[in-house]
C-alpha positions as CSV (number, residue, x, y, z in Angstrom):
1,X,93.3,146.0,98.3
2,X,94.3,149.3,100.1
3,X,91.1,149.3,102.2
4,X,91.6,145.7,103.3
5,X,95.2,146.4,104.3
6,X,94.3,149.5,106.2
7,X,91.4,147.7,108.0
8,X,93.7,144.8,108.9
9,X,96.3,147.2,110.2
10,X,93.7,149.0,112.3
11,X,92.5,145.8,113.8
12,X,96.1,144.7,114.5
13,X,96.9,148.0,116.2
14,X,93.8,147.8,118.4
15,X,94.6,144.2,119.3
16,X,98.2,145.1,120.2
17,X,97.2,148.0,122.4
18,X,94.6,145.8,124.1
19,X,97.2,143.1,124.8
20,X,99.9,145.5,125.9
21,X,97.6,147.1,128.4
22,X,95.8,144.0,129.7
23,X,98.5,141.3,129.7
24,X,100.1,142.7,133.0
25,X,96.7,142.2,134.7
26,X,96.2,138.7,133.3
27,X,99.7,137.6,134.3
28,X,99.2,139.2,137.8
29,X,95.9,137.3,138.3
30,X,97.4,134.0,137.1
31,X,100.4,134.4,139.4
32,X,98.3,135.4,142.4
33,X,95.9,132.4,141.8
34,X,98.8,130.0,141.6
35,X,100.3,131.6,144.7
36,X,97.1,131.4,146.7
37,X,95.9,128.0,145.6
38,X,99.2,126.1,145.8
39,X,100.2,127.6,149.1
40,X,103.8,126.9,148.2
41,X,105.9,129.7,149.8
42,X,108.5,130.0,147.1
43,X,106.2,129.9,144.0
44,X,106.2,132.3,142.4
45,X,109.7,132.9,143.8
46,X,109.1,135.7,146.3
47,X,107.1,137.8,143.9
48,X,104.5,138.8,146.4
49,X,107.0,139.1,149.3
50,X,108.1,142.5,148.0
51,X,106.2,145.5,149.3
52,X,105.7,146.9,145.8
53,X,104.3,143.8,144.3
54,X,102.0,143.1,147.2
55,X,100.4,146.5,147.5
56,X,100.8,148.1,144.0
57,X,100.7,145.4,141.4
58,X,96.9,145.0,141.3
59,X,96.1,148.8,141.2
60,X,98.8,149.4,138.6
61,X,97.8,146.5,136.4
62,X,94.1,146.8,136.8
63,X,93.4,150.6,137.0
64,X,96.3,152.3,135.3
65,X,96.9,150.0,132.3
66,X,93.2,149.3,131.6
67,X,92.5,153.1,131.8
68,X,95.5,153.6,129.5
69,X,93.8,151.3,127.0
70,X,90.6,153.3,127.3
71,X,92.5,156.5,126.7
72,X,94.4,155.1,123.7
73,X,91.2,153.9,121.8
74,X,89.9,157.4,120.8
75,X,93.4,158.4,119.7
76,X,93.7,155.3,117.5
77,X,90.2,156.0,116.2
78,X,91.2,159.5,115.3
79,X,94.5,158.5,113.7
80,X,93.2,155.5,111.7
81,X,89.6,156.2,110.7
82,X,88.8,159.0,108.3
83,X,85.0,158.9,109.1
84,X,85.8,159.5,112.8
85,X,88.1,162.4,111.8
86,X,85.4,164.0,109.7
87,X,82.8,163.6,112.4
88,X,85.0,165.1,115.1
89,X,86.0,168.0,112.9
90,X,82.3,168.6,112.1
91,X,81.5,168.5,115.8
92,X,84.3,170.9,116.8
93,X,83.7,173.4,114.0
94,X,80.0,173.6,114.4
95,X,79.8,174.6,118.1
96,X,76.9,176.9,117.6
97,X,74.6,174.3,116.2
98,X,72.9,173.5,119.5
99,X,72.6,176.7,121.3
100,X,70.1,177.2,124.1
101,X,68.2,180.4,124.2
102,X,65.9,181.7,126.9
103,X,62.4,182.5,125.8
104,X,59.6,183.8,127.9
105,X,56.6,181.6,128.3
106,X,53.7,182.2,130.5
107,X,52.4,179.7,133.0
108,X,49.4,179.6,135.3
109,X,51.3,180.9,138.3
110,X,53.0,183.8,136.6
111,X,55.9,184.3,134.2
112,X,58.5,181.6,133.7
113,X,61.5,181.0,131.4
114,X,62.0,177.9,129.4
115,X,65.0,176.8,127.4
116,X,64.6,176.2,123.7
117,X,67.1,174.5,121.5
118,X,67.9,176.3,118.3
119,X,69.0,173.9,115.6
């Protein structure tokens, strides 16, 4: 029962973060579509008459919030999933697993160096 509760909470958190980060873009697109298609000057009531909304609403809602969603996902993975925590700790602690060393190898034209991965 504990695993099911934890999994449902993880899915709920991911969904909430997705909605919080993407709803401003969705609302902005809907308002802009209504504003452009209806051609009614006061609907939405002056929302795109302000300088900020006209020039900065799309970059903020599309770039900043969606990038914030992408930045929050690994943090949520790390906080909620123990397998991801173990994998990341293993990756960080074993930095010398894949170390490249230079070895001499001869070629037809002379002496050359090649990289060899030591695992």
